[in-house]
Structures are given as C-alpha cells and as structure tokens.
mmCIF file of the N, C-alpha and C atoms, coordinates in Angstrom:
data_MODEL
# 
_entry.id   MODEL 
# 
loop_
_atom_site.group_PDB 
_atom_site.id 
_atom_site.type_symbol 
_atom_site.label_atom_id 
_atom_site.label_alt_id 
_atom_site.label_comp_id 
_atom_site.label_asym_id 
_atom_site.label_entity_id 
_atom_site.label_seq_id 
_atom_site.pdbx_PDB_ins_code 
_atom_site.Cartn_x 
_atom_site.Cartn_y 
_atom_site.Cartn_z 
_atom_site.occupancy 
_atom_site.B_iso_or_equiv 
_atom_site.pdbx_formal_charge 
_atom_site.auth_seq_id 
_atom_site.auth_comp_id 
_atom_site.auth_asym_id 
_atom_site.auth_atom_id 
_atom_site.pdbx_PDB_model_num 
ATOM 1   N N  . MET A 1 1  ? 37.810 -1.436 -26.084 1.00 0.00 ? 1  MET A N  1 
ATOM 2   C CA . MET A 1 1  ? 36.799 -0.640 -26.739 1.00 0.00 ? 1  MET A CA 1 
ATOM 3   C C  . MET A 1 1  ? 35.512 -1.429 -26.934 1.00 0.00 ? 1  MET A C  1 
ATOM 4   N N  . LYS A 1 2  ? 35.654 -2.739 -27.141 1.00 0.00 ? 2  LYS A N  1 
ATOM 5   C CA . LYS A 1 2  ? 34.482 -3.587 -27.338 1.00 0.00 ? 2  LYS A CA 1 
ATOM 6   C C  . LYS A 1 2  ? 33.629 -3.658 -26.070 1.00 0.00 ? 2  LYS A C  1 
ATOM 7   N N  . LYS A 1 3  ? 34.297 -3.608 -24.907 1.00 0.00 ? 3  LYS A N  1 
ATOM 8   C CA . LYS A 1 3  ? 33.561 -3.658 -23.649 1.00 0.00 ? 3  LYS A CA 1 
ATOM 9   C C  . LYS A 1 3  ? 32.675 -2.429 -23.479 1.00 0.00 ? 3  LYS A C  1 
ATOM 10  N N  . ILE A 1 4  ? 33.194 -1.275 -23.885 1.00 0.00 ? 4  ILE A N  1 
ATOM 11  C CA . ILE A 1 4  ? 32.423 -0.037 -23.777 1.00 0.00 ? 4  ILE A CA 1 
ATOM 12  C C  . ILE A 1 4  ? 31.218 -0.088 -24.715 1.00 0.00 ? 4  ILE A C  1 
ATOM 13  N N  . ALA A 1 5  ? 31.419 -0.547 -25.932 1.00 0.00 ? 5  ALA A N  1 
ATOM 14  C CA . ALA A 1 5  ? 30.329 -0.661 -26.904 1.00 0.00 ? 5  ALA A CA 1 
ATOM 15  C C  . ALA A 1 5  ? 29.282 -1.656 -26.403 1.00 0.00 ? 5  ALA A C  1 
ATOM 16  N N  . LYS A 1 6  ? 29.743 -2.764 -25.838 1.00 0.00 ? 6  LYS A N  1 
ATOM 17  C CA . LYS A 1 6  ? 28.824 -3.770 -25.314 1.00 0.00 ? 6  LYS A CA 1 
ATOM 18  C C  . LYS A 1 6  ? 28.025 -3.202 -24.138 1.00 0.00 ? 6  LYS A C  1 
ATOM 19  N N  . PHE A 1 7  ? 28.699 -2.430 -23.290 1.00 0.00 ? 7  PHE A N  1 
ATOM 20  C CA . PHE A 1 7  ? 28.021 -1.807 -22.153 1.00 0.00 ? 7  PHE A CA 1 
ATOM 21  C C  . PHE A 1 7  ? 26.880 -0.908 -22.634 1.00 0.00 ? 7  PHE A C  1 
ATOM 22  N N  . PHE A 1 8  ? 27.164 -0.009 -23.576 1.00 0.00 ? 8  PHE A N  1 
ATOM 23  C CA . PHE A 1 8  ? 26.142 0.900  -24.058 1.00 0.00 ? 8  PHE A CA 1 
ATOM 24  C C  . PHE A 1 8  ? 25.042 0.166  -24.827 1.00 0.00 ? 8  PHE A C  1 
ATOM 25  N N  . ASN A 1 9  ? 25.391 -0.902 -25.474 1.00 0.00 ? 9  ASN A N  1 
ATOM 26  C CA . ASN A 1 9  ? 24.393 -1.730 -26.149 1.00 0.00 ? 9  ASN A CA 1 
ATOM 27  C C  . ASN A 1 9  ? 23.445 -2.343 -25.120 1.00 0.00 ? 9  ASN A C  1 
ATOM 28  N N  . ASN A 1 10 ? 24.009 -2.842 -24.019 1.00 0.00 ? 10 ASN A N  1 
ATOM 29  C CA . ASN A 1 10 ? 23.180 -3.406 -22.954 1.00 0.00 ? 10 ASN A CA 1 
ATOM 30  C C  . ASN A 1 10 ? 22.319 -2.344 -22.288 1.00 0.00 ? 10 ASN A C  1 
ATOM 31  N N  . VAL A 1 11 ? 22.859 -1.143 -22.115 1.00 0.00 ? 11 VAL A N  1 
ATOM 32  C CA . VAL A 1 11 ? 22.084 -0.046 -21.537 1.00 0.00 ? 11 VAL A CA 1 
ATOM 33  C C  . VAL A 1 11 ? 20.883 0.251  -22.427 1.00 0.00 ? 11 VAL A C  1 
ATOM 34  N N  . LYS A 1 12 ? 21.104 0.311  -23.731 1.00 0.00 ? 12 LYS A N  1 
ATOM 35  C CA . LYS A 1 12 ? 20.014 0.576  -24.673 1.00 0.00 ? 12 LYS A CA 1 
ATOM 36  C C  . LYS A 1 12 ? 18.933 -0.496 -24.582 1.00 0.00 ? 12 LYS A C  1 
ATOM 37  N N  . LYS A 1 13 ? 19.331 -1.759 -24.488 1.00 0.00 ? 13 LYS A N  1 
ATOM 38  C CA . LYS A 1 13 ? 18.366 -2.856 -24.369 1.00 0.00 ? 13 LYS A CA 1 
ATOM 39  C C  . LYS A 1 13 ? 17.561 -2.745 -23.079 1.00 0.00 ? 13 LYS A C  1 
ATOM 40  N N  . GLU A 1 14 ? 18.228 -2.420 -21.981 1.00 0.00 ? 14 GLU A N  1 
ATOM 41  C CA . GLU A 1 14 ? 17.536 -2.295 -20.697 1.00 0.00 ? 14 GLU A CA 1 
ATOM 42  C C  . GLU A 1 14 ? 16.571 -1.113 -20.696 1.00 0.00 ? 14 GLU A C  1 
ATOM 43  N N  . MET A 1 15 ? 16.962 -0.008 -21.323 1.00 0.00 ? 15 MET A N  1 
ATOM 44  C CA . MET A 1 15 ? 16.093 1.173  -21.377 1.00 0.00 ? 15 MET A CA 1 
ATOM 45  C C  . MET A 1 15 ? 14.838 0.894  -22.190 1.00 0.00 ? 15 MET A C  1 
ATOM 46  N N  . GLN A 1 16 ? 14.912 -0.006 -23.143 1.00 0.00 ? 16 GLN A N  1 
ATOM 47  C CA . GLN A 1 16 ? 13.732 -0.364 -23.922 1.00 0.00 ? 16 GLN A CA 1 
ATOM 48  C C  . GLN A 1 16 ? 12.747 -1.191 -23.097 1.00 0.00 ? 16 GLN A C  1 
ATOM 49  N N  . LYS A 1 17 ? 13.213 -1.830 -22.032 1.00 0.00 ? 17 LYS A N  1 
ATOM 50  C CA . LYS A 1 17 ? 12.351 -2.636 -21.169 1.00 0.00 ? 17 LYS A CA 1 
ATOM 51  C C  . LYS A 1 17 ? 11.598 -1.787 -20.148 1.00 0.00 ? 17 LYS A C  1 
ATOM 52  N N  . VAL A 1 18 ? 12.051 -0.547 -19.954 1.00 0.00 ? 18 VAL A N  1 
ATOM 53  C CA . VAL A 1 18 ? 11.454 0.319  -18.942 1.00 0.00 ? 18 VAL A CA 1 
ATOM 54  C C  . VAL A 1 18 ? 10.063 0.735  -19.388 1.00 0.00 ? 18 VAL A C  1 
ATOM 55  N N  . LYS A 1 19 ? 9.100  0.652  -18.461 1.00 0.00 ? 19 LYS A N  1 
ATOM 56  C CA . LYS A 1 19 ? 7.749  1.130  -18.738 1.00 0.00 ? 19 LYS A CA 1 
ATOM 57  C C  . LYS A 1 19 ? 7.652  2.547  -18.195 1.00 0.00 ? 19 LYS A C  1 
ATOM 58  N N  . TRP A 1 20 ? 7.621  3.521  -19.093 1.00 0.00 ? 20 TRP A N  1 
ATOM 59  C CA . TRP A 1 20 ? 7.575  4.913  -18.704 1.00 0.00 ? 20 TRP A CA 1 
ATOM 60  C C  . TRP A 1 20 ? 6.134  5.310  -18.411 1.00 0.00 ? 20 TRP A C  1 
ATOM 61  N N  . PRO A 1 21 ? 5.906  6.107  -17.352 1.00 0.00 ? 21 PRO A N  1 
ATOM 62  C CA . PRO A 1 21 ? 4.536  6.515  -17.032 1.00 0.00 ? 21 PRO A CA 1 
ATOM 63  C C  . PRO A 1 21 ? 3.994  7.498  -18.065 1.00 0.00 ? 21 PRO A C  1 
ATOM 64  N N  . ASN A 1 22 ? 2.669  7.398  -18.296 1.00 0.00 ? 22 ASN A N  1 
ATOM 65  C CA . ASN A 1 22 ? 2.064  8.360  -19.206 1.00 0.00 ? 22 ASN A CA 1 
ATOM 66  C C  . ASN A 1 22 ? 1.744  9.650  -18.442 1.00 0.00 ? 22 ASN A C  1 
ATOM 67  N N  . LYS A 1 23 ? 1.189  10.631 -19.131 1.00 0.00 ? 23 LYS A N  1 
ATOM 68  C CA . LYS A 1 23 ? 0.965  11.947 -18.539 1.00 0.00 ? 23 LYS A CA 1 
ATOM 69  C C  . LYS A 1 23 ? 0.001  11.869 -17.350 1.00 0.00 ? 23 LYS A C  1 
ATOM 70  N N  . LYS A 1 24 ? -1.062 11.082 -17.490 1.00 0.00 ? 24 LYS A N  1 
ATOM 71  C CA . LYS A 1 24 ? -2.045 10.957 -16.411 1.00 0.00 ? 24 LYS A CA 1 
ATOM 72  C C  . LYS A 1 24 ? -1.409 10.360 -15.153 1.00 0.00 ? 24 LYS A C  1 
ATOM 73  N N  . ASP A 1 25 ? -0.645 9.300  -15.335 1.00 0.00 ? 25 ASP A N  1 
ATOM 74  C CA . ASP A 1 25 ? 0.034  8.673  -14.199 1.00 0.00 ? 25 ASP A CA 1 
ATOM 75  C C  . ASP A 1 25 ? 1.030  9.630  -13.551 1.00 0.00 ? 25 ASP A C  1 
ATOM 76  N N  . MET A 1 26 ? 1.755  10.375 -14.372 1.00 0.00 ? 26 MET A N  1 
ATOM 77  C CA . MET A 1 26 ? 2.758  11.304 -13.848 1.00 0.00 ? 26 MET A CA 1 
ATOM 78  C C  . MET A 1 26 ? 2.108  12.391 -13.003 1.00 0.00 ? 26 MET A C  1 
ATOM 79  N N  . ILE A 1 27 ? 0.957  12.895 -13.460 1.00 0.00 ? 27 ILE A N  1 
ATOM 80  C CA . ILE A 1 27 ? 0.235  13.907 -12.686 1.00 0.00 ? 27 ILE A CA 1 
ATOM 81  C C  . ILE A 1 27 ? -0.245 13.309 -11.370 1.00 0.00 ? 27 ILE A C  1 
ATOM 82  N N  . THR A 1 28 ? -0.778 12.097 -11.418 1.00 0.00 ? 28 THR A N  1 
ATOM 83  C CA . THR A 1 28 ? -1.245 11.423 -10.203 1.00 0.00 ? 28 THR A CA 1 
ATOM 84  C C  . THR A 1 28 ? -0.111 11.222 -9.210  1.00 0.00 ? 28 THR A C  1 
ATOM 85  N N  . TYR A 1 29 ? 1.025  10.720 -9.685  1.00 0.00 ? 29 TYR A N  1 
ATOM 86  C CA . TYR A 1 29 ? 2.171  10.486 -8.805  1.00 0.00 ? 29 TYR A CA 1 
ATOM 87  C C  . TYR A 1 29 ? 2.704  11.794 -8.227  1.00 0.00 ? 29 TYR A C  1 
ATOM 88  N N  . SER A 1 30 ? 2.723  12.832 -9.048  1.00 0.00 ? 30 SER A N  1 
ATOM 89  C CA . SER A 1 30 ? 3.220  14.127 -8.582  1.00 0.00 ? 30 SER A CA 1 
ATOM 90  C C  . SER A 1 30 ? 2.308  14.708 -7.512  1.00 0.00 ? 30 SER A C  1 
ATOM 91  N N  . LEU A 1 31 ? 1.003  14.643 -7.731  1.00 0.00 ? 31 LEU A N  1 
ATOM 92  C CA . LEU A 1 31 ? 0.054  15.160 -6.736  1.00 0.00 ? 31 LEU A CA 1 
ATOM 93  C C  . LEU A 1 31 ? 0.134  14.364 -5.433  1.00 0.00 ? 31 LEU A C  1 
ATOM 94  N N  . ALA A 1 32 ? 0.292  13.058 -5.535  1.00 0.00 ? 32 ALA A N  1 
ATOM 95  C CA . ALA A 1 32 ? 0.421  12.231 -4.333  1.00 0.00 ? 32 ALA A CA 1 
ATOM 96  C C  . ALA A 1 32 ? 1.689  12.608 -3.567  1.00 0.00 ? 32 ALA A C  1 
ATOM 97  N N  . THR A 1 33 ? 2.788  12.806 -4.269  1.00 0.00 ? 33 THR A N  1 
ATOM 98  C CA . THR A 1 33 ? 4.047  13.178 -3.628  1.00 0.00 ? 33 THR A CA 1 
ATOM 99  C C  . THR A 1 33 ? 3.944  14.537 -2.952  1.00 0.00 ? 33 THR A C  1 
ATOM 100 N N  . ILE A 1 34 ? 3.383  15.520 -3.645  1.00 0.00 ? 34 ILE A N  1 
ATOM 101 C CA . ILE A 1 34 ? 3.238  16.862 -3.077  1.00 0.00 ? 34 ILE A CA 1 
ATOM 102 C C  . ILE A 1 34 ? 2.310  16.829 -1.865  1.00 0.00 ? 34 ILE A C  1 
ATOM 103 N N  . SER A 1 35 ? 1.216  16.059 -1.954  1.00 0.00 ? 35 SER A N  1 
ATOM 104 C CA . SER A 1 35 ? 0.283  15.955 -0.824  1.00 0.00 ? 35 SER A CA 1 
ATOM 105 C C  . SER A 1 35 ? 0.965  15.367 0.407   1.00 0.00 ? 35 SER A C  1 
ATOM 106 N N  . ILE A 1 36 ? 1.707  14.299 0.216   1.00 0.00 ? 36 ILE A N  1 
ATOM 107 C CA . ILE A 1 36 ? 2.408  13.665 1.336   1.00 0.00 ? 36 ILE A CA 1 
ATOM 108 C C  . ILE A 1 36 ? 3.430  14.626 1.935   1.00 0.00 ? 36 ILE A C  1 
ATOM 109 N N  . MET A 1 37 ? 4.131  15.386 1.098   1.00 0.00 ? 37 MET A N  1 
ATOM 110 C CA . MET A 1 37 ? 5.107  16.348 1.613   1.00 0.00 ? 37 MET A CA 1 
ATOM 111 C C  . MET A 1 37 ? 4.425  17.422 2.452   1.00 0.00 ? 37 MET A C  1 
ATOM 112 N N  . ILE A 1 38 ? 3.274  17.898 2.000   1.00 0.00 ? 38 ILE A N  1 
ATOM 113 C CA . ILE A 1 38 ? 2.538  18.914 2.760   1.00 0.00 ? 38 ILE A CA 1 
ATOM 114 C C  . ILE A 1 38 ? 2.045  18.340 4.078   1.00 0.00 ? 38 ILE A C  1 
ATOM 115 N N  . ILE A 1 39 ? 1.498  17.130 4.046   1.00 0.00 ? 39 ILE A N  1 
ATOM 116 C CA . ILE A 1 39 ? 1.000  16.489 5.270   1.00 0.00 ? 39 ILE A CA 1 
ATOM 117 C C  . ILE A 1 39 ? 2.134  16.324 6.287   1.00 0.00 ? 39 ILE A C  1 
ATOM 118 N N  . PHE A 1 40 ? 3.276  15.819 5.838   1.00 0.00 ? 40 PHE A N  1 
ATOM 119 C CA . PHE A 1 40 ? 4.400  15.648 6.754   1.00 0.00 ? 40 PHE A CA 1 
ATOM 120 C C  . PHE A 1 40 ? 4.923  16.989 7.250   1.00 0.00 ? 40 PHE A C  1 
ATOM 121 N N  . GLY A 1 41 ? 4.942  17.990 6.383   1.00 0.00 ? 41 GLY A N  1 
ATOM 122 C CA . GLY A 1 41 ? 5.385  19.317 6.794   1.00 0.00 ? 41 GLY A CA 1 
ATOM 123 C C  . GLY A 1 41 ? 4.504  19.888 7.893   1.00 0.00 ? 41 GLY A C  1 
ATOM 124 N N  . VAL A 1 42 ? 3.188  19.778 7.716   1.00 0.00 ? 42 VAL A N  1 
ATOM 125 C CA . VAL A 1 42 ? 2.251  20.260 8.740   1.00 0.00 ? 42 VAL A CA 1 
ATOM 126 C C  . VAL A 1 42 ? 2.410  19.447 10.023  1.00 0.00 ? 42 VAL A C  1 
ATOM 127 N N  . PHE A 1 43 ? 2.530  18.133 9.893   1.00 0.00 ? 43 PHE A N  1 
ATOM 128 C CA . PHE A 1 43 ? 2.675  17.261 11.060  1.00 0.00 ? 43 PHE A CA 1 
ATOM 129 C C  . PHE A 1 43 ? 3.905  17.641 11.885  1.00 0.00 ? 43 PHE A C  1 
ATOM 130 N N  . PHE A 1 44 ? 5.047  17.781 11.223  1.00 0.00 ? 44 PHE A N  1 
ATOM 131 C CA . PHE A 1 44 ? 6.269  18.093 11.964  1.00 0.00 ? 44 PHE A CA 1 
ATOM 132 C C  . PHE A 1 44 ? 6.270  19.519 12.498  1.00 0.00 ? 44 PHE A C  1 
ATOM 133 N N  . THR A 1 45 ? 5.584  20.429 11.818  1.00 0.00 ? 45 THR A N  1 
ATOM 134 C CA . THR A 1 45 ? 5.453  21.788 12.345  1.00 0.00 ? 45 THR A CA 1 
ATOM 135 C C  . THR A 1 45 ? 4.637  21.777 13.625  1.00 0.00 ? 45 THR A C  1 
ATOM 136 N N  . VAL A 1 46 ? 3.534  21.038 13.625  1.00 0.00 ? 46 VAL A N  1 
ATOM 137 C CA . VAL A 1 46 ? 2.697  20.938 14.831  1.00 0.00 ? 46 VAL A CA 1 
ATOM 138 C C  . VAL A 1 46 ? 3.479  20.296 15.971  1.00 0.00 ? 46 VAL A C  1 
ATOM 139 N N  . ILE A 1 47 ? 4.203  19.227 15.684  1.00 0.00 ? 47 ILE A N  1 
ATOM 140 C CA . ILE A 1 47 ? 5.008  18.557 16.712  1.00 0.00 ? 47 ILE A CA 1 
ATOM 141 C C  . ILE A 1 47 ? 6.064  19.520 17.262  1.00 0.00 ? 47 ILE A C  1 
ATOM 142 N N  . ASP A 1 48 ? 6.714  20.272 16.391  1.00 0.00 ? 48 ASP A N  1 
ATOM 143 C CA . ASP A 1 48 ? 7.745  21.225 16.814  1.00 0.00 ? 48 ASP A CA 1 
ATOM 144 C C  . ASP A 1 48 ? 7.144  22.317 17.696  1.00 0.00 ? 48 ASP A C  1 
ATOM 145 N N  . LEU A 1 49 ? 6.011  22.878 17.272  1.00 0.00 ? 49 LEU A N  1 
ATOM 146 C CA . LEU A 1 49 ? 5.371  23.926 18.065  1.00 0.00 ? 49 LEU A CA 1 
ATOM 147 C C  . LEU A 1 49 ? 4.883  23.392 19.414  1.00 0.00 ? 49 LEU A C  1 
ATOM 148 N N  . ALA A 1 50 ? 4.336  22.171 19.396  1.00 0.00 ? 50 ALA A N  1 
ATOM 149 C CA . ALA A 1 50 ? 3.860  21.576 20.649  1.00 0.00 ? 50 ALA A CA 1 
ATOM 150 C C  . ALA A 1 50 ? 5.023  21.328 21.606  1.00 0.00 ? 50 ALA A C  1 
ATOM 151 N N  . SER A 1 51 ? 6.122  20.799 21.087  1.00 0.00 ? 51 SER A N  1 
ATOM 152 C CA . SER A 1 51 ? 7.264  20.535 21.970  1.00 0.00 ? 51 SER A CA 1 
ATOM 153 C C  . SER A 1 51 ? 7.872  21.848 22.477  1.00 0.00 ? 51 SER A C  1 
ATOM 154 N N  . ALA A 1 52 ? 7.870  22.896 21.658  1.00 0.00 ? 52 ALA A N  1 
ATOM 155 C CA . ALA A 1 52 ? 8.373  24.193 22.102  1.00 0.00 ? 52 ALA A CA 1 
ATOM 156 C C  . ALA A 1 52 ? 7.449  24.765 23.182  1.00 0.00 ? 52 ALA A C  1 
ATOM 157 N N  . GLY A 1 53 ? 6.143  24.601 23.003  1.00 0.00 ? 53 GLY A N  1 
ATOM 158 C CA . GLY A 1 53 ? 5.187  25.067 24.006  1.00 0.00 ? 53 GLY A CA 1 
ATOM 159 C C  . GLY A 1 53 ? 5.334  24.342 25.323  1.00 0.00 ? 53 GLY A C  1 
ATOM 160 N N  . ILE A 1 54 ? 5.529  23.053 25.262  1.00 0.00 ? 54 ILE A N  1 
ATOM 161 C CA . ILE A 1 54 ? 5.727  22.255 26.485  1.00 0.00 ? 54 ILE A CA 1 
ATOM 162 C C  . ILE A 1 54 ? 7.015  22.673 27.172  1.00 0.00 ? 54 ILE A C  1 
ATOM 163 N N  . LYS A 1 55 ? 8.037  22.918 26.389  1.00 0.00 ? 55 LYS A N  1 
ATOM 164 C CA . LYS A 1 55 ? 9.327  23.333 26.938  1.00 0.00 ? 55 LYS A CA 1 
ATOM 165 C C  . LYS A 1 55 ? 9.178  24.672 27.671  1.00 0.00 ? 55 LYS A C  1 
ATOM 166 N N  . VAL A 1 56 ? 8.400  25.600 27.117  1.00 0.00 ? 56 VAL A N  1 
ATOM 167 C CA . VAL A 1 56 ? 8.169  26.895 27.766  1.00 0.00 ? 56 VAL A CA 1 
ATOM 168 C C  . VAL A 1 56 ? 7.357  26.704 29.045  1.00 0.00 ? 56 VAL A C  1 
ATOM 169 N N  . LEU A 1 57 ? 6.376  25.819 29.026  1.00 0.00 ? 57 LEU A N  1 
ATOM 170 C CA . LEU A 1 57 ? 5.522  25.586 30.205  1.00 0.00 ? 57 LEU A CA 1 
ATOM 171 C C  . LEU A 1 57 ? 6.308  25.002 31.386  1.00 0.00 ? 57 LEU A C  1 
ATOM 172 N N  . ILE A 1 58 ? 7.230  24.092 31.087  1.00 0.00 ? 58 ILE A N  1 
ATOM 173 C CA . ILE A 1 58 ? 7.964  23.477 32.189  1.00 0.00 ? 58 ILE A CA 1 
ATOM 174 C C  . ILE A 1 58 ? 9.200  24.294 32.571  1.00 0.00 ? 58 ILE A C  1 
ATOM 175 N N  . GLY A 1 59 ? 9.507  25.320 31.766  1.00 0.00 ? 59 GLY A N  1 
ATOM 176 C CA . GLY A 1 59 ? 10.601 26.221 32.105  1.00 0.00 ? 59 GLY A CA 1 
ATOM 177 C C  . GLY A 1 59 ? 11.979 25.674 31.826  1.00 0.00 ? 59 GLY A C  1 
ATOM 178 N N  . ALA A 1 60 ? 12.083 24.802 30.894  1.00 0.00 ? 60 ALA A N  1 
ATOM 179 C CA . ALA A 1 60 ? 13.401 24.217 30.594  1.00 0.00 ? 60 ALA A CA 1 
ATOM 180 C C  . ALA A 1 60 ? 14.173 25.060 29.612  1.00 0.00 ? 60 ALA A C  1 
# 
C-alpha cells in the first residue's frame, strides 16, 4: 500500500513541475495545428487528384 501512496505522491510532485500553457499560447498552438492540417489535407488532395488524372491519361 505504501508503494501506491508513494507513486501518487510522486505523480503530484511531477504535475507541479509541468508548465501549462496560458490561453493565448493555447489559441496560437491550436491555430497552428489546424492550419497545418488544412495545408496537408489540400496537398494530399491535389496529389491524389493529379495521380488519378495521370492514371486516366495513360489508361491504366
């Protein structure tokens, strides 16, 4: 039982060391993540359409 208590005590100490982002940082990180997802989505859509078009042109 002491091991479990010690474990949770250590977890509490480690969680106090974590630097949590503030609201401004969280909005910035979220917008950056969403932007990158949109960019990659558009990129892979274009690649997919281009490869499908090439496939139709060569008749494969």
